[in-house]
C-alpha positions as CSV (number, residue, x, y, z in Angstrom):
1,M,-13.0,-2.7,-77.3
2,N,-14.3,1.0,-78.4
3,C,-12.6,2.7,-75.8
4,T,-11.5,6.7,-75.3
5,F,-8.8,7.6,-72.9
6,I,-8.5,11.4,-73.4
7,D,-4.7,11.3,-70.8
8,D,-4.0,14.6,-71.1
9,N,-2.7,14.1,-67.7
10,T,-2.2,10.3,-66.2
11,I,-4.7,7.5,-66.4
12,T,-3.1,4.5,-63.7
13,I,-4.7,1.5,-64.0
14,G,-3.7,-1.1,-61.4
15,N,-3.4,-4.5,-62.0
16,N,-6.2,-7.0,-63.1
17,A,-8.5,-4.6,-64.0
18,L,-11.0,-4.9,-66.8
19,I,-12.5,-2.6,-68.8
20,G,-15.6,-3.2,-70.9
21,P,-16.7,-1.9,-74.1
22,N,-17.1,1.8,-74.8
23,V,-15.6,3.1,-71.6
24,Q,-14.4,6.8,-71.7
25,I,-11.3,8.6,-69.0
26,Y,-10.9,11.8,-68.7
27,T,-8.6,14.2,-67.4
28,T,-9.0,17.5,-68.9
29,I,-11.5,19.9,-67.8
30,H,-12.9,23.0,-69.7
31,P,-13.6,26.0,-67.7
32,S,-17.4,26.4,-67.7
33,H,-18.1,29.8,-68.8
34,C,-17.5,30.8,-72.2
35,A,-15.3,33.5,-72.5
36,D,-13.1,31.9,-69.6
37,R,-12.6,29.4,-71.9
38,F,-10.9,31.0,-74.7
39,T,-7.8,33.0,-74.7
40,R,-8.3,35.1,-78.2
41,T,-10.9,36.0,-80.8
42,N,-10.0,36.4,-84.4
43,P,-12.2,39.2,-86.4
44,D,-14.5,37.7,-87.3
45,G,-15.6,35.8,-83.8
46,T,-13.8,32.9,-84.1
47,F,-12.0,31.7,-81.1
48,I,-8.0,30.8,-81.4
49,N,-6.9,29.1,-78.1
50,C,-9.0,26.8,-75.7
51,K,-8.0,27.1,-72.3
52,T,-7.9,23.2,-70.6
53,R,-7.0,22.1,-67.1
54,S,-6.6,18.4,-66.7
55,Q,-6.5,15.9,-63.6
56,P,-5.1,12.6,-62.9
57,V,-7.5,9.4,-63.0
58,L,-6.9,6.5,-60.9
59,V,-8.3,2.8,-61.1
60,G,-7.0,0.7,-58.8
61,S,-6.6,-3.5,-59.2
62,N,-9.0,-5.8,-59.7
63,V,-11.8,-3.3,-60.7
64,W,-14.6,-4.0,-63.0
65,I,-15.4,-1.0,-65.1
66,G,-18.6,-1.7,-66.7
67,G,-19.4,-1.1,-70.7
68,G,-20.4,2.3,-71.6
69,S,-18.9,4.3,-68.4
70,I,-17.5,7.4,-67.9
71,L,-14.6,8.2,-65.6
72,L,-14.2,12.0,-65.3
73,P,-11.0,13.9,-64.3
74,G,-9.6,13.7,-61.3
75,V,-11.5,10.3,-59.8
76,T,-9.8,7.8,-58.4
77,I,-11.5,4.1,-58.1
78,G,-10.0,1.8,-55.4
79,D,-8.8,-1.7,-55.4
80,N,-11.8,-4.3,-55.8
81,V,-14.5,-2.0,-57.4
82,V,-17.2,-2.5,-59.3
83,I,-18.3,-0.2,-61.5
84,G,-22.1,-0.6,-63.0
85,A,-22.6,-0.1,-67.0
86,G,-23.3,2.8,-68.0
87,S,-22.3,4.7,-65.2
88,V,-21.1,8.4,-65.3
89,V,-18.0,8.5,-62.0
90,T,-17.9,12.1,-60.8
91,R,-16.1,11.6,-57.8
92,D,-13.9,8.9,-55.9
93,I,-15.7,5.1,-55.3
94,P,-13.7,3.9,-52.2
95,A,-12.2,0.1,-52.3
96,N,-14.0,-3.1,-52.0
97,R,-17.4,-1.6,-53.1
98,I,-20.4,-2.1,-55.9
99,A,-20.6,1.0,-57.6
100,Y,-23.3,2.5,-60.6
101,G,-25.6,4.8,-62.1
102,N,-25.7,8.4,-63.1
103,P,-23.9,9.8,-61.5
104,C,-22.3,6.8,-60.0
105,R,-23.1,6.4,-56.5
106,V,-21.7,3.2,-53.5
107,I,-24.3,1.0,-53.8
108,R,-23.1,-1.8,-51.3
109,E,-19.8,-3.8,-50.3
110,N,-18.3,-5.6,-52.1
111,T,-17.9,-9.1,-49.8
112,Q,-16.5,-10.7,-52.7
113,A,-13.3,-8.5,-53.1
114,A,-10.0,-10.0,-52.7
115,G,-8.7,-10.1,-48.9
116,A,-12.7,-10.2,-48.2
117,G,-13.1,-14.1,-47.9
118,T,-13.2,-15.1,-51.5
119,A,-10.5,-14.5,-53.9
120,L,-11.0,-13.1,-57.6
């Protein structure tokens, strides 16, 4: 419910993924420097075109993304990962991990992951 997926590139979501409310997945990147973001300006100083790039986002199977989390362009979340609510995922999260925070960090191994002794 109430999720936003900016899909200027591929967003791949594996089997059995749970995505909480208000999750945002972005594939678009804007240059940091203002002069690099725009191609031309009008005589009144307003901008005509905005430059963007994009990178894919990959979410593995059996993943749970907690509500309000944000996944930034280019990240990969491995299989059997739990992302805590409100996390901002700025880099890849390996399989079978529990991660949360801003920026999102691996906190521990997910010992309840499928293939690790207990099926999800």
